[in-house]
N, C-alpha and C positions, 0 to 999 in steps of 0.2 A: 654591434651588440647582438649576440645570438638570440634567436627566437625560441622560446620554450613553449611546449605544448600545454594547452589549458586542460583542466579537468573535464572529463566527459561523463562521469558516473554519479553526479549529484542529483538526487531525486527530490521531488516535493509532493507531499500528500495533503489533501484537503478533506476535512471531515470533523467528526466529533470525538472528543476525548472524555475519559471518565472524570477528570478534574484538571486543575492547573495550579501549580505551586509557584508563585512569583519568586520565592526565596531560592528555589532551585533553577528557575528560568531567568526571566528578565524582570528585575524589580521595578523597572520603569514602565512595564506593561502589565499592570495588575490583572487585567482580564485575559491576557494571553492570546490576543487576537492577531498580533503581528507574527510573520513567519520567523520561526526559531530553529536553529540548527541542532540536531542531535546526531551523535556518532556511534551509538550503540543502543541495544534494547534496554539494558539496565538504566542508561541515562534517560531514555524516554520515560520509563516507569517512574523515575524520581521526579520528573517535571510534570508529566501528564497523567500519572496513575497507570492502572492496568486495564484489563478488558472491561467492557460495560455492555450490558444487553442492548442490542439495537445499533451498536457502533461498529462499523467495518474498518475504520482507520487503524485501530491497534493491530488487527490481524494483518493488514497490509504492511505496516511498519515492521512487525516481527518477521513476516515472510520476506521482506526486503533484506533484512540483516541475515536471516538464515540462508539466503541464497547468494550471499557474497557482497551485499551492499555495504558501503562504509560510511556514508554521510547522507542525511536527508533533512530537508526543511519541513516542519510541521505547520500547516496553516489551519489553526484551530477555529472552528465555527461555533460560537455560542448557540445553545439549543433553545433559547427563549428567555423570557423575563423571569429568570430564577433568582430569588433573593440570595441564595447561597448554594454551593454545590450540593447535589442530592446525596443523602447518606444511604448506606446499605441497610436492608431490612430482611427479616425472614419471619414467616408465620409458622409456628411449630404445629405439626399435626397432633391431634389428641390421641391418646392410647385407646379410648373406648371405641367399640365397633360403631356406636351411634354416630361417630364423626362429629363434624362441626368445627367452628373456628377455635383454634387454640390461642395462646398468648402470642404477642408479637414482640420480637426483639429488634432493636435498631442500634446502629453504631452511634457513639457519641460524637464522632468526628468523621468527615468524609474522607474517602481515599484510602481507607485501611482495608486490607485483605483479611477479613475475620471469618472464623468458624466457631460455632457453639456446639459443644457436646453435652447431651442430656444423659445423666447417669441416675438410674432409679435406685431406691432403697433395696437392700438385699431381699426383703420380704416380697417385693414386687417381682424381682428377677426369678424367685422360686415359685411364683404363681400364687402367693398368698395375698392377703389384703394389703392395699397400698398404705404404707406407713409414712413416717416423716423422713427428714434428712435426704431429700433429693439434692443433687449436685449439678451445677452448671460449670463447665470448663470452657474458657475462651482461648482460642488459638489465633495467632497473627502470623501469616506467612508460614503456617504449618508448625509453629513453635508454641508451646503452652505459655500463656502470659498471665492468666489468673484463674483461680478456682473459687467457686462460691458454694460451699457446703451448707447443710442445715436448712434448705428450702422446704417449706411445708405446703401441701395441697389438701390437707385434711382438717376440717373444722376451722379454717381460717378465711378471712375475707380477702378478696382480690387486692385491696389496698395494702394489706399487710405484706403480701408477697411482693408487690411492686416496690414497697419501701425496702424490703430485705435485699432486693437486687440493686435498685437505683442508688441507694445510699452507700453501697459497698463497692460497686463495680466502677472501674475507671475506663471501661471500654464500651459497655452496652447499657441500654435502657430497656426496661420491659414495660409492656402495657397489656392489661387483660381486658379485652373488649367486653362489654356487657352482653349477656345472653339470657333471655327470659327463660326461667324454669330450670336452669342448670346451675349446680353448685360448683365450687372450685375443685372438689375432688374429681368431678366428671370432666374437668378441663386439663387433667394431668397429661403432659406431653408424652408422645411415643419416644422410646429410647433411640438414640441415633446421633449422628453428627451432621450439622446443617450449616451451609455457607450463608453468610449475609450477602445478599445480592443487591446491587444498585438498581434502581428502576430504569427502564429503557429510556434512551434519549428521546426528547420530545421534538422529533424532527418535523412534526406537522407545522410548527411555527417558523420553519426555515424555508426560504425560497431559493430558486436557482440564482437569483441576484445576490443572495447572501454568499453562495459558494464562489461566485465571481469576485465579490467584494469591491474594494475601492483602492486604486493606486494612491490616492491622496491620503486615505486613512490607514493605508498599509494593511488591508484586510483581504481575506480570500486569496485566490491565486493572482489577482491583480496586485496584491501586496508584494509579490515576488520581484517587484521593481527594485527592492533593496537586496535582492539575492540574484545578481546577474550571472552567477556561476551554475545555476540550476539548468539541467539539460533534459530532464524527464519530469512530466507533470501528470499526476493521476488523482482522480476524485473518487476514492473507494466508497464514500458515503452518499454518492449520488443515488444509489438504489434505496437508501434510507429516506432521502428527501422525497423521491418520486413515488414512494409507497403510500397509498391512501390509508385511512383509518380502518377500512374494511379489508386490508392486506392485498388489495389489487394494485397493479402498477400503472401509474400515469405515463404511458409510453411516449406521448408527445412531449411531456416535460423532460423525460429522460433524453429523448433525441435532441431537443432544443438545447439542453445543457451540454451535451457532447459537441454539438456544432459550435457553441460559443467557446468551448475550450480549444477546439481546433483553430478557430479564428484567432484566439489569443496566442497560440503557439506559432501560427503562421506570421503574425505581426512581429513577434520577437525575433524570428529568423535564426534562433539558436536553440530552441526547445522543441521537444516532441511530446505530443499527447499520447498517453498509453491508455487505451479504451478497453472496456469490457462489454460483452453482450449482457443483457439482463439474465438473471437466473431462470431456469426452467425451459429454455428454448431447445427444441430439437434442431437438427442440422438444416432442415428446410426453413424453419422460422429464423434461424441465424442468418441464412442467406437473404431472406426477406428483410431482416433488420439492416443488413449492409446496404441493401437497395434503398430503404427508407432513410437511412442516414444521409445518403446522397452527396457526400463530400468527395471531391477529387483533390487530395492534399498529400504532399510528401512529408508533412510535418505531423502525421498521426499514424498510429498502428492499432489495429483492432484484434482482440484475442477472444477465443472461444474454445471450450466452455469455461464456466466457473469451476473453482476447486473446492474440495471438501476438507476441512481441517477438524482436529479434535477441539471440542468445546472446553476451554480452560475453566469455565464457570460451573461445569458439571463435575463436582468432586465426588470421591468415594463416600458413601454413606448419606449423600444428599437425596432428597426425594424430588422427583420431577426434573425437568431440564433435559434437552437433547444432548446426547453424547457427542454428536458431530454437527458442524455448521457448514452451510454453503456460503462461501465468501467470494468476492471478485478476485481474479488472478493478477490484477495489475501490480500489486506490491511484490509478489513473487517474480513476476516478469521483469520488473525494474531491477530486482536483485540479480537476476540472470544476466541482464545487460551489463550491470556493473562488474560481475564476475568475469564475463567474457572480455570486457575492456581491459581488466587487470591482467588476465592470463595471455591474451592474444593481441589485443588492440581494438580500437573502435571500428576498424575496417573489417573485422571478423563478424560474420552474421551471428547474432545471438540465438541460434537455433541448433537443433540436435544436442541440446544441453539439458541435463536433468533438472527437474523442478523439485526442490527439497522442501521439507516441512509440511507436506500434505498427506492426508490419508488416502485419498483417491480423487478422481475427477467426478464432477456432477453427472456427466454423461460420457460414454466412450464414443470416439469418432472412428468410423471405419475408413478404409482406403478409398472407397467410392465416394464417401462424403467429403473426404479431404480433397479429392480431385475436383469437386464442385466448388468448395469454399475457397481454396487457395488462389485460383485465378482472379477471384473477386476481391482479394485483399483481406480475407479473414484468416488470420494465423491460428491454426489449430494447436491445441495441446493434447498429446496422444499418449496412451498407455501401451507399452510394448512388452508387457509381461515381465519376465526376468531382466529384460533389457532396460526397464525403467520407464518412468513417465517423463516425456520430453516435449519441449517446444518444437513444433514441426512446421514452422513457417517464419519467414523473415521479410514480409512485404509491407510496404506503406499503403496508404489509401490512394496513391497516385494511379490514375487510370489513363489519362490522355497522353502523358509523357512517360514513356518507358525508361527514360534516363534516370528517373527517380523512383523506380519500382521497388528498390530494395532498401531496407532499413540501414544497413551498414554504409551504403553509398551516401545517403542523405546525412547520416551522422558524421561520416568522414569529412564531407564538405563543411558541415557546421564546425567541426573541430579545426580544420585548416583555416577557415575564414576568421574565426575568433582568435586563434593563435597568432595569425599574421596581424590582425587588427591591434591586439594588445602588444605584440612584440615590436611594432613599428611606431609606437607612440613617441619614441624619442625623436622621430623625424619631424614632428609638428613644430612649425616656426623656425626650422633650420633653413639656411639659404637654399633656394630651389635651383640648383645648378647640376651640371653633369656629375660632379662628385657625389652629391646626395643620391642621385638616381642610381649610380653604380653601387654605392654602399647598401641601399635598400635592396637592390637586385641580388647582391651577394648574400645578404642575410636570408632572404626568402629562398634562394636557390639552395643554400646550405641546409635549411630546415626541410625542404622538400626532398633533398637527396637522402636525408636521414630516414624519411618515411618510405622512400623507394627501397632503401636497404632493408627495412623491416618487413617489406612485403605489402605495403599499402597500395602500391601503384603497379600497373601492368607495364611491361617493357623490359627488353634485355639490357638497355642502357638508360641512363638518366634522361637522355634526349628523347627517347621514345616514351618515357613515363610522364614527363611534365615539361613545361616551358615557362619562363618568366620574361616578360617584355617591359622594360622601363628605360626608355631613351628618348631622343628627340622625335622619333617616329610617332609616339603616342603622347608626347609632352611638348606640343608646339608652343611657341612664344605666347599665343593667346591664352592657353591654359595656365602657363606660368604667371601671366599677368593677373589672372583670376585667383591666384594663390592655390592652384591645384597641383598635386603630384599624382599622376595616374600610373597604376601598376596593373598589368594584365597577366593573369596566371591561368594556365591550363593544366588539368590533371587527368590522367587516364586511370580511374579507380579500378581496383579488383572487384569482381562481382561473384556472388556465391554460386557454387555448383548446385543449383536447386534441383536439377534432374540429372541423375547419373544413369546413362543409357548403355546397356551392353548389347552388342550385336553378335549373336552366336550362330555359327553355321557349321554344317557338317563338312569335314575335310577328309578326302581320301588320300592319306599319306602313305609313304613307303612303297614297297613293291606290291604287285598284284597278289591277291589271296590265292592260295592253292589248297586243293583238297587232299 
């Protein structure tokens, strides 16, 4: 039975989502805490909603698909004791120069991408006195869904305005907060178009233990026990969890969570942790961060710096809100890994590859800084002007054993080991004799020869590229009596040309020069 290669480009992302819809996801998991597979950004939006303030996971998932990813598991972390998903709200600014709080609009249902346009009466637009017949228009995903004309702010009580909106609208509810000494006319909103924004996730109630979760309960990344095809794991919302209420970073919490994730991936022997440095670090502090992380592991890779993306919550016509956001690069990096696997193979280093879907890098890395960071296992993402923004490193965090220095080497062995393990399941409980040993050897040899043909192994011949040993020399009668079939496999993997060195010298060619 021929051995088929397993998938190598399945990612898992752990963090917060805007909401969860069991009807679109898993009806047997109403809280949405078990890892669930999505294969596109639109499918993610149907199940988990769109972007939410304070949540990094949606940016990572979209970056993954934009960069070539094809499938990812979402490990959703509930953000606290919320009786129901948080609805989106907006407080409209008042038109008067005196300012103050205006009326508040909130969505009737969570998870809807709504905007409200305020249209003033003609007299107000021409600079005259504010009259009647203001209009609210409600848009969902950019399309006009309802119009509420005839709203009055002159000579009316706040309760009258609230009833006029709340009894007619199927999308929003209005509330006019009390303000001492101000009448309703002074609370008329400024003309404009305003998005209803969900409140930030309440990450303060979440701990590092929640991110890790439980294998028994199928939560967090420990819940990936039910998704053994996952090969990349990232926790983009670690920065949200480790950020204190005063917006400072709990660095020890951040480091501890990264170490736990590395331990998890090492124990699995089939997954790699894709890590980010915290935002705001210069190159010197990034190097210090690597030292403080202190892990010597071939099952983790660290990337620097963070990336800057457009803020999808900052829409045209809205007041406030940053146009760009700094987010971890792990989702984009996992997408590049997946794209490289599909185009070249898992043995190709996922470096010198363009990073898509970003506005810029948080900080630009110089060649001198790269020369300091790369040997320590910090993979830089660099901008090369018109050449593009590219991943410019392919190292693991392995320091003591140079055999596992490179990401493609570790991932190639993960791929080979898992493919052989699954592809030889048929041999379990077969008679352990010479015939079985030769059949297993032929299957594995055929599989490895295919990899050598594709360029995954070094060597001019298959004999130079790999070997498979499975006979009486490593299967003595004592092993057979114990029910063991032992197969020894050796591979000479290709390694990336990390440094391309040119030696240029002056050569006096041809005949002697004449005057």
